[in-house]
Predicted model as a PDB file, atoms N, CA, C, CB and O in Angstrom, pLDDT in the B-factor column:
MODEL        1                                                                  
ATOM      1  N   MET A   1       4.024 -16.046  -3.136  1.00 79.00           N  
ATOM      2  CA  MET A   1       2.732 -15.633  -3.653  1.00 79.00           C  
ATOM      3  C   MET A   1       1.799 -15.189  -2.520  1.00 79.00           C  
ATOM      4  CB  MET A   1       2.095 -16.774  -4.450  1.00 79.00           C  
ATOM      5  O   MET A   1       1.078 -14.199  -2.645  1.00 79.00           O  
ATOM      6  N   ILE A   2       1.826 -15.939  -1.416  1.00 87.00           N  
ATOM      7  CA  ILE A   2       0.937 -15.607  -0.308  1.00 87.00           C  
ATOM      8  C   ILE A   2       1.310 -14.261   0.315  1.00 87.00           C  
ATOM      9  CB  ILE A   2       0.978 -16.710   0.755  1.00 87.00           C  
ATOM     10  O   ILE A   2       0.442 -13.555   0.828  1.00 87.00           O  
ATOM     11  N   ASP A   3       2.597 -13.902   0.274  1.00 84.00           N  
ATOM     12  CA  ASP A   3       3.002 -12.615   0.830  1.00 84.00           C  
ATOM     13  C   ASP A   3       2.441 -11.449   0.014  1.00 84.00           C  
ATOM     14  CB  ASP A   3       4.524 -12.526   0.891  1.00 84.00           C  
ATOM     15  O   ASP A   3       2.115 -10.401   0.571  1.00 84.00           O  
ATOM     16  N   LYS A   4       2.329 -11.627  -1.291  1.00 84.00           N  
ATOM     17  CA  LYS A   4       1.745 -10.579  -2.138  1.00 84.00           C  
ATOM     18  C   LYS A   4       0.262 -10.406  -1.833  1.00 84.00           C  
ATOM     19  CB  LYS A   4       1.943 -10.913  -3.631  1.00 84.00           C  
ATOM     20  O   LYS A   4      -0.244  -9.285  -1.770  1.00 84.00           O  
ATOM     21  N   VAL A   5      -0.423 -11.522  -1.646  1.00 88.00           N  
ATOM     22  CA  VAL A   5      -1.854 -11.471  -1.342  1.00 88.00           C  
ATOM     23  C   VAL A   5      -2.079 -10.807   0.019  1.00 88.00           C  
ATOM     24  CB  VAL A   5      -2.468 -12.895  -1.358  1.00 88.00           C  
ATOM     25  O   VAL A   5      -2.981  -9.983   0.169  1.00 88.00           O  
ATOM     26  N   MET A   6      -1.268 -11.165   0.999  1.00 90.00           N  
ATOM     27  CA  MET A   6      -1.404 -10.570   2.331  1.00 90.00           C  
ATOM     28  C   MET A   6      -1.101  -9.072   2.300  1.00 90.00           C  
ATOM     29  CB  MET A   6      -0.471 -11.276   3.327  1.00 90.00           C  
ATOM     30  O   MET A   6      -1.767  -8.290   2.980  1.00 90.00           O  
ATOM     31  N   ALA A   7      -0.113  -8.674   1.524  1.00 86.00           N  
ATOM     32  CA  ALA A   7       0.217  -7.253   1.410  1.00 86.00           C  
ATOM     33  C   ALA A   7      -0.929  -6.481   0.757  1.00 86.00           C  
ATOM     34  CB  ALA A   7       1.515  -7.064   0.600  1.00 86.00           C  
ATOM     35  O   ALA A   7      -1.276  -5.386   1.200  1.00 86.00           O  
ATOM     36  N   LEU A   8      -1.505  -7.043  -0.278  1.00 89.00           N  
ATOM     37  CA  LEU A   8      -2.643  -6.386  -0.929  1.00 89.00           C  
ATOM     38  C   LEU A   8      -3.851  -6.328  -0.005  1.00 89.00           C  
ATOM     39  CB  LEU A   8      -3.011  -7.115  -2.221  1.00 89.00           C  
ATOM     40  O   LEU A   8      -4.575  -5.332   0.010  1.00 89.00           O  
ATOM     41  N   LEU A   9      -4.073  -7.383   0.758  1.00 93.00           N  
ATOM     42  CA  LEU A   9      -5.180  -7.394   1.711  1.00 93.00           C  
ATOM     43  C   LEU A   9      -4.970  -6.317   2.779  1.00 93.00           C  
ATOM     44  CB  LEU A   9      -5.318  -8.787   2.368  1.00 93.00           C  
ATOM     45  O   LEU A   9      -5.907  -5.601   3.132  1.00 93.00           O  
ATOM     46  N   ALA A  10      -3.757  -6.205   3.288  1.00 91.00           N  
ATOM     47  CA  ALA A  10      -3.457  -5.175   4.283  1.00 91.00           C  
ATOM     48  C   ALA A  10      -3.649  -3.778   3.703  1.00 91.00           C  
ATOM     49  CB  ALA A  10      -2.025  -5.336   4.804  1.00 91.00           C  
ATOM     50  O   ALA A  10      -4.181  -2.892   4.372  1.00 91.00           O  
ATOM     51  N   LEU A  11      -3.218  -3.582   2.465  1.00 90.00           N  
ATOM     52  CA  LEU A  11      -3.405  -2.289   1.801  1.00 90.00           C  
ATOM     53  C   LEU A  11      -4.887  -1.984   1.632  1.00 90.00           C  
ATOM     54  CB  LEU A  11      -2.701  -2.273   0.433  1.00 90.00           C  
ATOM     55  O   LEU A  11      -5.308  -0.845   1.830  1.00 90.00           O  
ATOM     56  N   ALA A  12      -5.677  -2.978   1.270  1.00 93.00           N  
ATOM     57  CA  ALA A  12      -7.118  -2.781   1.094  1.00 93.00           C  
ATOM     58  C   ALA A  12      -7.807  -2.458   2.413  1.00 93.00           C  
ATOM     59  CB  ALA A  12      -7.749  -4.023   0.473  1.00 93.00           C  
ATOM     60  O   ALA A  12      -8.677  -1.588   2.461  1.00 93.00           O  
ATOM     61  N   VAL A  13      -7.430  -3.147   3.477  1.00 95.00           N  
ATOM     62  CA  VAL A  13      -8.040  -2.887   4.787  1.00 95.00           C  
ATOM     63  C   VAL A  13      -7.675  -1.490   5.284  1.00 95.00           C  
ATOM     64  CB  VAL A  13      -7.593  -3.951   5.814  1.00 95.00           C  
ATOM     65  O   VAL A  13      -8.534  -0.768   5.790  1.00 95.00           O  
ATOM     66  N   LEU A  14      -6.417  -1.110   5.145  1.00 93.00           N  
ATOM     67  CA  LEU A  14      -6.003   0.236   5.553  1.00 93.00           C  
ATOM     68  C   LEU A  14      -6.748   1.300   4.753  1.00 93.00           C  
ATOM     69  CB  LEU A  14      -4.486   0.409   5.376  1.00 93.00           C  
ATOM     70  O   LEU A  14      -7.220   2.290   5.313  1.00 93.00           O  
ATOM     71  N   THR A  15      -6.851   1.091   3.455  1.00 92.00           N  
ATOM     72  CA  THR A  15      -7.558   2.046   2.596  1.00 92.00           C  
ATOM     73  C   THR A  15      -9.022   2.155   2.997  1.00 92.00           C  
ATOM     74  CB  THR A  15      -7.446   1.631   1.122  1.00 92.00           C  
ATOM     75  O   THR A  15      -9.563   3.258   3.079  1.00 92.00           O  
ATOM     76  N   ALA A  16      -9.667   1.015   3.248  1.00 95.00           N  
ATOM     77  CA  ALA A  16     -11.075   1.033   3.653  1.00 95.00           C  
ATOM     78  C   ALA A  16     -11.254   1.793   4.964  1.00 95.00           C  
ATOM     79  CB  ALA A  16     -11.612  -0.403   3.797  1.00 95.00           C  
ATOM     80  O   ALA A  16     -12.179   2.594   5.098  1.00 95.00           O  
ATOM     81  N   PHE A  17     -10.379   1.546   5.922  1.00 94.00           N  
ATOM     82  CA  PHE A  17     -10.465   2.242   7.198  1.00 94.00           C  
ATOM     83  C   PHE A  17     -10.299   3.747   7.017  1.00 94.00           C  
ATOM     84  CB  PHE A  17      -9.412   1.710   8.162  1.00 94.00           C  
ATOM     85  O   PHE A  17     -11.066   4.528   7.580  1.00 94.00           O  
ATOM     86  N   LEU A  18      -9.322   4.150   6.250  1.00 93.00           N  
ATOM     87  CA  LEU A  18      -9.066   5.579   6.077  1.00 93.00           C  
ATOM     88  C   LEU A  18     -10.172   6.263   5.282  1.00 93.00           C  
ATOM     89  CB  LEU A  18      -7.729   5.791   5.386  1.00 93.00           C  
ATOM     90  O   LEU A  18     -10.498   7.421   5.543  1.00 93.00           O  
ATOM     91  N   VAL A  19     -10.747   5.558   4.318  1.00 93.00           N  
ATOM     92  CA  VAL A  19     -11.862   6.133   3.554  1.00 93.00           C  
ATOM     93  C   VAL A  19     -13.071   6.329   4.469  1.00 93.00           C  
ATOM     94  CB  VAL A  19     -12.235   5.221   2.348  1.00 93.00           C  
ATOM     95  O   VAL A  19     -13.742   7.359   4.401  1.00 93.00           O  
ATOM     96  N   ILE A  20     -13.347   5.345   5.321  1.00 94.00           N  
ATOM     97  CA  ILE A  20     -14.451   5.493   6.276  1.00 94.00           C  
ATOM     98  C   ILE A  20     -14.199   6.691   7.183  1.00 94.00           C  
ATOM     99  CB  ILE A  20     -14.625   4.205   7.120  1.00 94.00           C  
ATOM    100  O   ILE A  20     -15.121   7.449   7.484  1.00 94.00           O  
ATOM    101  N   LEU A  21     -12.971   6.863   7.614  1.00 94.00           N  
ATOM    102  CA  LEU A  21     -12.619   7.999   8.469  1.00 94.00           C  
ATOM    103  C   LEU A  21     -12.884   9.319   7.761  1.00 94.00           C  
ATOM    104  CB  LEU A  21     -11.151   7.917   8.891  1.00 94.00           C  
ATOM    105  O   LEU A  21     -13.434  10.244   8.359  1.00 94.00           O  
ATOM    106  N   VAL A  22     -12.501   9.414   6.505  1.00 93.00           N  
ATOM    107  CA  VAL A  22     -12.714  10.658   5.753  1.00 93.00           C  
ATOM    108  C   VAL A  22     -14.203  10.909   5.524  1.00 93.00           C  
ATOM    109  CB  VAL A  22     -11.974  10.604   4.401  1.00 93.00           C  
ATOM    110  O   VAL A  22     -14.649  12.056   5.543  1.00 93.00           O  
ATOM    111  N   VAL A  23     -14.972   9.845   5.309  1.00 94.00           N  
ATOM    112  CA  VAL A  23     -16.404  10.010   5.070  1.00 94.00           C  
ATOM    113  C   VAL A  23     -17.112  10.538   6.317  1.00 94.00           C  
ATOM    114  CB  VAL A  23     -17.029   8.679   4.634  1.00 94.00           C  
ATOM    115  O   VAL A  23     -17.977  11.409   6.219  1.00 94.00           O  
ATOM    116  N   TYR A  24     -16.749  10.018   7.481  1.00 95.00           N  
ATOM    117  CA  TYR A  24     -17.420  10.419   8.707  1.00 95.00           C  
ATOM    118  C   TYR A  24     -16.821  11.670   9.344  1.00 95.00           C  
ATOM    119  CB  TYR A  24     -17.381   9.293   9.688  1.00 95.00           C  
ATOM    120  O   TYR A  24     -17.470  12.297  10.181  1.00 95.00           O  
ATOM    121  N   VAL A  25     -15.617  12.042   8.975  1.00 93.00           N  
ATOM    122  CA  VAL A  25     -14.996  13.274   9.476  1.00 93.00           C  
ATOM    123  C   VAL A  25     -14.524  14.066   8.253  1.00 93.00           C  
ATOM    124  CB  VAL A  25     -13.788  12.965  10.472  1.00 93.00           C  
ATOM    125  O   VAL A  25     -13.334  14.079   7.939  1.00 93.00           O  
ATOM    126  N   PRO A  26     -15.450  14.720   7.572  1.00 91.00           N  
ATOM    127  CA  PRO A  26     -15.105  15.404   6.315  1.00 91.00           C  
ATOM    128  C   PRO A  26     -14.363  16.723   6.539  1.00 91.00           C  
ATOM    129  CB  PRO A  26     -16.365  15.669   5.510  1.00 91.00           C  
ATOM    130  O   PRO A  26     -14.961  17.799   6.536  1.00 91.00           O  
ATOM    131  N   ARG A  27     -13.057  16.616   6.731  1.00 95.00           N  
ATOM    132  CA  ARG A  27     -12.217  17.798   6.894  1.00 95.00           C  
ATOM    133  C   ARG A  27     -11.150  17.774   5.817  1.00 95.00           C  
ATOM    134  CB  ARG A  27     -11.577  17.854   8.316  1.00 95.00           C  
ATOM    135  O   ARG A  27     -10.588  16.722   5.510  1.00 95.00           O  
ATOM    136  N   LEU A  28     -10.876  18.929   5.248  1.00 95.00           N  
ATOM    137  CA  LEU A  28      -9.900  19.026   4.169  1.00 95.00           C  
ATOM    138  C   LEU A  28      -8.512  18.625   4.635  1.00 95.00           C  
ATOM    139  CB  LEU A  28      -9.870  20.435   3.610  1.00 95.00           C  
ATOM    140  O   LEU A  28      -7.837  17.859   3.947  1.00 95.00           O  
ATOM    141  N   ASP A  29      -8.068  19.118   5.777  1.00 96.00           N  
ATOM    142  CA  ASP A  29      -6.726  18.805   6.247  1.00 96.00           C  
ATOM    143  C   ASP A  29      -6.571  17.315   6.554  1.00 96.00           C  
ATOM    144  CB  ASP A  29      -6.400  19.630   7.485  1.00 96.00           C  
ATOM    145  O   ASP A  29      -5.526  16.733   6.264  1.00 96.00           O  
ATOM    146  N   LEU A  30      -7.584  16.699   7.128  1.00 95.00           N  
ATOM    147  CA  LEU A  30      -7.547  15.266   7.390  1.00 95.00           C  
ATOM    148  C   LEU A  30      -7.499  14.492   6.079  1.00 95.00           C  
ATOM    149  CB  LEU A  30      -8.764  14.835   8.224  1.00 95.00           C  
ATOM    150  O   LEU A  30      -6.766  13.510   5.960  1.00 95.00           O  
ATOM    151  N   GLY A  31      -8.274  14.931   5.104  1.00 94.00           N  
ATOM    152  CA  GLY A  31      -8.272  14.278   3.798  1.00 94.00           C  
ATOM    153  C   GLY A  31      -6.916  14.357   3.118  1.00 94.00           C  
ATOM    154  O   GLY A  31      -6.483  13.395   2.484  1.00 94.00           O  
ATOM    155  N   LEU A  32      -6.245  15.486   3.242  1.00 96.00           N  
ATOM    156  CA  LEU A  32      -4.916  15.632   2.642  1.00 96.00           C  
ATOM    157  C   LEU A  32      -3.889  14.726   3.318  1.00 96.00           C  
ATOM    158  CB  LEU A  32      -4.458  17.087   2.723  1.00 96.00           C  
ATOM    159  O   LEU A  32      -3.052  14.121   2.648  1.00 96.00           O  
ATOM    160  N   ILE A  33      -3.953  14.638   4.630  1.00 95.00           N  
ATOM    161  CA  ILE A  33      -3.026  13.770   5.356  1.00 95.00           C  
ATOM    162  C   ILE A  33      -3.282  12.308   5.010  1.00 95.00           C  
ATOM    163  CB  ILE A  33      -3.154  13.989   6.875  1.00 95.00           C  
ATOM    164  O   ILE A  33      -2.339  11.543   4.809  1.00 95.00           O  
ATOM    165  N   ILE A  34      -4.544  11.917   4.940  1.00 95.00           N  
ATOM    166  CA  ILE A  34      -4.870  10.536   4.595  1.00 95.00           C  
ATOM    167  C   ILE A  34      -4.476  10.238   3.155  1.00 95.00           C  
ATOM    168  CB  ILE A  34      -6.367  10.265   4.805  1.00 95.00           C  
ATOM    169  O   ILE A  34      -3.985   9.148   2.864  1.00 95.00           O  
ATOM    170  N   GLY A  35      -4.682  11.182   2.258  1.00 94.00           N  
ATOM    171  CA  GLY A  35      -4.254  10.994   0.868  1.00 94.00           C  
ATOM    172  C   GLY A  35      -2.749  10.812   0.766  1.00 94.00           C  
ATOM    173  O   GLY A  35      -2.270   9.947   0.033  1.00 94.00           O  
ATOM    174  N   ALA A  36      -2.006  11.624   1.500  1.00 96.00           N  
ATOM    175  CA  ALA A  36      -0.546  11.494   1.506  1.00 96.00           C  
ATOM    176  C   ALA A  36      -0.129  10.156   2.098  1.00 96.00           C  
ATOM    177  CB  ALA A  36       0.099  12.645   2.297  1.00 96.00           C  
ATOM    178  O   ALA A  36       0.802   9.519   1.607  1.00 96.00           O  
ATOM    179  N   THR A  37      -0.809   9.737   3.138  1.00 94.00           N  
ATOM    180  CA  THR A  37      -0.509   8.442   3.756  1.00 94.00           C  
ATOM    181  C   THR A  37      -0.731   7.302   2.774  1.00 94.00           C  
ATOM    182  CB  THR A  37      -1.371   8.231   5.005  1.00 94.00           C  
ATOM    183  O   THR A  37       0.107   6.409   2.653  1.00 94.00           O  
ATOM    184  N   LEU A  38      -1.842   7.332   2.083  1.00 93.00           N  
ATOM    185  CA  LEU A  38      -2.135   6.266   1.115  1.00 93.00           C  
ATOM    186  C   LEU A  38      -1.136   6.271  -0.043  1.00 93.00           C  
ATOM    187  CB  LEU A  38      -3.564   6.418   0.573  1.00 93.00           C  
ATOM    188  O   LEU A  38      -0.762   5.212  -0.546  1.00 93.00           O  
ATOM    189  N   LEU A  39      -0.710   7.453  -0.464  1.00 94.00           N  
ATOM    190  CA  LEU A  39       0.304   7.524  -1.522  1.00 94.00           C  
ATOM    191  C   LEU A  39       1.630   6.928  -1.056  1.00 94.00           C  
ATOM    192  CB  LEU A  39       0.510   8.979  -1.968  1.00 94.00           C  
ATOM    193  O   LEU A  39       2.282   6.207  -1.811  1.00 94.00           O  
ATOM    194  N   LEU A  40       2.029   7.220   0.167  1.00 94.00           N  
ATOM    195  CA  LEU A  40       3.269   6.661   0.693  1.00 94.00           C  
ATOM    196  C   LEU A  40       3.181   5.148   0.862  1.00 94.00           C  
ATOM    197  CB  LEU A  40       3.613   7.310   2.024  1.00 94.00           C  
ATOM    198  O   LEU A  40       4.147   4.439   0.581  1.00 94.00           O  
ATOM    199  N   VAL A  41       2.049   4.654   1.311  1.00 92.00           N  
ATOM    200  CA  VAL A  41       1.865   3.208   1.463  1.00 92.00           C  
ATOM    201  C   VAL A  41       1.899   2.524   0.099  1.00 92.00           C  
ATOM    202  CB  VAL A  41       0.532   2.899   2.186  1.00 92.00           C  
ATOM    203  O   VAL A  41       2.542   1.486  -0.056  1.00 92.00           O  
ATOM    204  N   ALA A  42       1.220   3.091  -0.880  1.00 90.00           N  
ATOM    205  CA  ALA A  42       1.216   2.503  -2.221  1.00 90.00           C  
ATOM    206  C   ALA A  42       2.622   2.534  -2.826  1.00 90.00           C  
ATOM    207  CB  ALA A  42       0.223   3.252  -3.137  1.00 90.00           C  
ATOM    208  O   ALA A  42       3.041   1.569  -3.465  1.00 90.00           O  
ATOM    209  N   TYR A  43       3.344   3.626  -2.631  1.00 92.00           N  
ATOM    210  CA  TYR A  43       4.716   3.721  -3.123  1.00 92.00           C  
ATOM    211  C   TYR A  43       5.596   2.658  -2.480  1.00 92.00           C  
ATOM    212  CB  TYR A  43       5.289   5.117  -2.850  1.00 92.00           C  
ATOM    213  O   TYR A  43       6.378   1.993  -3.161  1.00 92.00           O  
ATOM    214  N   ASP A  44       5.466   2.501  -1.172  1.00 91.00           N  
ATOM    215  CA  ASP A  44       6.249   1.492  -0.459  1.00 91.00           C  
ATOM    216  C   ASP A  44       5.916   0.092  -0.976  1.00 91.00           C  
ATOM    217  CB  ASP A  44       5.988   1.579   1.059  1.00 91.00           C  
ATOM    218  O   ASP A  44       6.811  -0.732  -1.165  1.00 91.00           O  
ATOM    219  N   PHE A  45       4.652  -0.171  -1.200  1.00 88.00           N  
ATOM    220  CA  PHE A  45       4.240  -1.483  -1.713  1.00 88.00           C  
ATOM    221  C   PHE A  45       4.843  -1.732  -3.095  1.00 88.00           C  
ATOM    222  CB  PHE A  45       2.697  -1.581  -1.778  1.00 88.00           C  
ATOM    223  O   PHE A  45       5.362  -2.817  -3.359  1.00 88.00           O  
ATOM    224  N   LEU A  46       4.779  -0.750  -3.962  1.00 87.00           N  
ATOM    225  CA  LEU A  46       5.295  -0.924  -5.325  1.00 87.00           C  
ATOM    226  C   LEU A  46       6.812  -1.071  -5.344  1.00 87.00           C  
ATOM    227  CB  LEU A  46       4.882   0.257  -6.199  1.00 87.00           C  
ATOM    228  O   LEU A  46       7.345  -1.882  -6.101  1.00 87.00           O  
ATOM    229  N   VAL A  47       7.506  -0.300  -4.523  1.00 89.00           N  
ATOM    230  CA  VAL A  47       8.967  -0.391  -4.470  1.00 89.00           C  
ATOM    231  C   VAL A  47       9.383  -1.743  -3.900  1.00 89.00           C  
ATOM    232  CB  VAL A  47       9.561   0.762  -3.620  1.00 89.00           C  
ATOM    233  O   VAL A  47      10.294  -2.385  -4.420  1.00 89.00           O  
ATOM    234  N   HIS A  48       8.726  -2.168  -2.847  1.00 83.00           N  
ATOM    235  CA  HIS A  48       9.046  -3.461  -2.244  1.00 83.00           C  
ATOM    236  C   HIS A  48       8.763  -4.595  -3.226  1.00 83.00           C  
ATOM    237  CB  HIS A  48       8.243  -3.667  -0.946  1.00 83.00           C  
ATOM    238  O   HIS A  48       9.540  -5.545  -3.322  1.00 83.00           O  
ATOM    239  N   GLU A  49       7.674  -4.498  -3.939  1.00 76.00           N  
ATOM    240  CA  GLU A  49       7.322  -5.524  -4.927  1.00 76.00           C  
ATOM    241  C   GLU A  49       8.344  -5.560  -6.060  1.00 76.00           C  
ATOM    242  CB  GLU A  49       5.911  -5.268  -5.494  1.00 76.00           C  
ATOM    243  O   GLU A  49       8.707  -6.638  -6.531  1.00 76.00           O  
ATOM    244  N   GLY A  50       8.806  -4.408  -6.497  1.00 73.00           N  
ATOM    245  CA  GLY A  50       9.813  -4.352  -7.555  1.00 73.00           C  
ATOM    246  C   GLY A  50      11.132  -4.967  -7.123  1.00 73.00           C  
ATOM    247  O   GLY A  50      11.775  -5.678  -7.895  1.00 73.00           O  
ATOM    248  N   ARG A  51      11.533  -4.692  -5.887  1.00 73.00           N  
ATOM    249  CA  ARG A  51      12.779  -5.280  -5.376  1.00 73.00           C  
ATOM    250  C   ARG A  51      12.657  -6.785  -5.242  1.00 73.00           C  
ATOM    251  CB  ARG A  51      13.151  -4.667  -4.023  1.00 73.00           C  
ATOM    252  O   ARG A  51      13.604  -7.511  -5.544  1.00 73.00           O  
ATOM    253  N   ALA A  52      11.510  -7.263  -4.797  1.00 68.00           N  
ATOM    254  CA  ALA A  52      11.303  -8.703  -4.643  1.00 68.00           C  
ATOM    255  C   ALA A  52      11.327  -9.385  -6.007  1.00 68.00           C  
ATOM    256  CB  ALA A  52       9.967  -8.991  -3.921  1.00 68.00           C  
ATOM    257  O   ALA A  52      11.849 -10.491  -6.144  1.00 68.00           O  
ATOM    258  N   ARG A  53      10.771  -8.733  -6.998  1.00 68.00           N  
ATOM    259  CA  ARG A  53      10.745  -9.303  -8.343  1.00 68.00           C  
ATOM    260  C   ARG A  53      12.155  -9.384  -8.919  1.00 68.00           C  
ATOM    261  CB  ARG A  53       9.842  -8.469  -9.264  1.00 68.00           C  
ATOM    262  O   ARG A  53      12.514 -10.388  -9.533  1.00 68.00           O  
ATOM    263  N   LYS A  54      12.962  -8.326  -8.725  1.00 71.00           N  
ATOM    264  CA  LYS A  54      14.347  -8.327  -9.212  1.00 71.00           C  
ATOM    265  C   LYS A  54      15.174  -9.388  -8.496  1.00 71.00           C  
ATOM    266  CB  LYS A  54      14.988  -6.942  -9.020  1.00 71.00           C  
ATOM    267  O   LYS A  54      15.975 -10.088  -9.116  1.00 71.00           O  
ATOM    268  N   SER A  55      14.975  -9.499  -7.190  1.00 68.00           N  
ATOM    269  CA  SER A  55      15.696 -10.491  -6.408  1.00 68.00           C  
ATOM    270  C   SER A  55      15.338 -11.898  -6.841  1.00 68.00           C  
ATOM    271  CB  SER A  55      15.406 -10.313  -4.931  1.00 68.00           C  
ATOM    272  O   SER A  55      16.206 -12.764  -6.943  1.00 68.00           O  
ATOM    273  N   SER A  56      14.062 -12.125  -7.096  1.00 66.00           N  
ATOM    274  CA  SER A  56      13.594 -13.429  -7.529  1.00 66.00           C  
ATOM    275  C   SER A  56      14.146 -13.772  -8.905  1.00 66.00           C  
ATOM    276  CB  SER A  56      12.070 -13.469  -7.542  1.00 66.00           C  
ATOM    277  O   SER A  56      14.508 -14.922  -9.150  1.00 66.00           O  
ATOM    278  N   ALA A  57      14.217 -12.809  -9.800  1.00 63.00           N  
ATOM    279  CA  ALA A  57      14.753 -13.040 -11.140  1.00 63.00           C  
ATOM    280  C   ALA A  57      16.252 -13.351 -11.070  1.00 63.00           C  
ATOM    281  CB  ALA A  57      14.500 -11.811 -12.044  1.00 63.00           C  
ATOM    282  O   ALA A  57      16.753 -14.185 -11.825  1.00 63.00           O  
ATOM    283  N   ALA A  58      16.962 -12.680 -10.165  1.00 63.00           N  
ATOM    284  CA  ALA A  58      18.395 -12.928 -10.011  1.00 63.00           C  
ATOM    285  C   ALA A  58      18.643 -14.323  -9.438  1.00 63.00           C  
ATOM    286  CB  ALA A  58      19.034 -11.859  -9.104  1.00 63.00           C  
ATOM    287  O   ALA A  58      19.593 -15.000  -9.832  1.00 63.00           O  
ATOM    288  N   ASP A  59      17.785 -14.752  -8.507  1.00 61.00           N  
ATOM    289  CA  ASP A  59      17.924 -16.084  -7.934  1.00 61.00           C  
ATOM    290  C   ASP A  59      17.623 -17.175  -8.954  1.00 61.00           C  
ATOM    291  CB  ASP A  59      17.009 -16.233  -6.735  1.00 61.00           C  
ATOM    292  O   ASP A  59      18.252 -18.234  -8.934  1.00 61.00           O  
ATOM    293  N   ASP A  60      16.667 -16.923  -9.843  1.00 62.00           N  
ATOM    294  CA  ASP A  60      16.313 -17.897 -10.874  1.00 62.00           C  
ATOM    295  C   ASP A  60      17.414 -18.036 -11.915  1.00 62.00           C  
ATOM    296  CB  ASP A  60      15.010 -17.498 -11.549  1.00 62.00           C  
ATOM    297  O   ASP A  60      17.586 -19.103 -12.503  1.00 62.00           O  
ATOM    298  N   ALA A  61      18.158 -16.957 -12.143  1.00 62.00           N  
ATOM    299  CA  ALA A  61      19.214 -16.976 -13.152  1.00 62.00           C  
ATOM    300  C   ALA A  61      20.406 -17.814 -12.712  1.00 62.00           C  
ATOM    301  CB  ALA A  61      19.666 -15.563 -13.460  1.00 62.00           C  
ATOM    302  O   ALA A  61      21.136 -18.342 -13.551  1.00 62.00           O  
ATOM    303  N   ASP A  62      20.608 -17.941 -11.395  1.00 58.00           N  
ATOM    304  CA  ASP A  62      21.759 -18.707 -10.889  1.00 58.00           C  
ATOM    305  C   ASP A  62      21.562 -20.173 -10.993  1.00 58.00           C  
ATOM    306  CB  ASP A  62      22.042 -18.360  -9.472  1.00 58.00           C  
ATOM    307  O   ASP A  62      22.441 -20.944 -10.608  1.00 58.00           O  
TER     308      ASP A  62                                                      
ENDMDL                                                                          
END                                                                             
């Protein structure tokens, strides 16, 4: 449970930092790169969470 909270906290801190960067450096190309970065991070978080959930369910079944 604590690993999920830490992962969400890390995602929130990264997002806050990147949003501040976009606000103070309003460039379209920078915004697109940061948007792509956040999408990849969110995808990685969701995929990792899904694998952990499947693994946990398989361990509980044994």
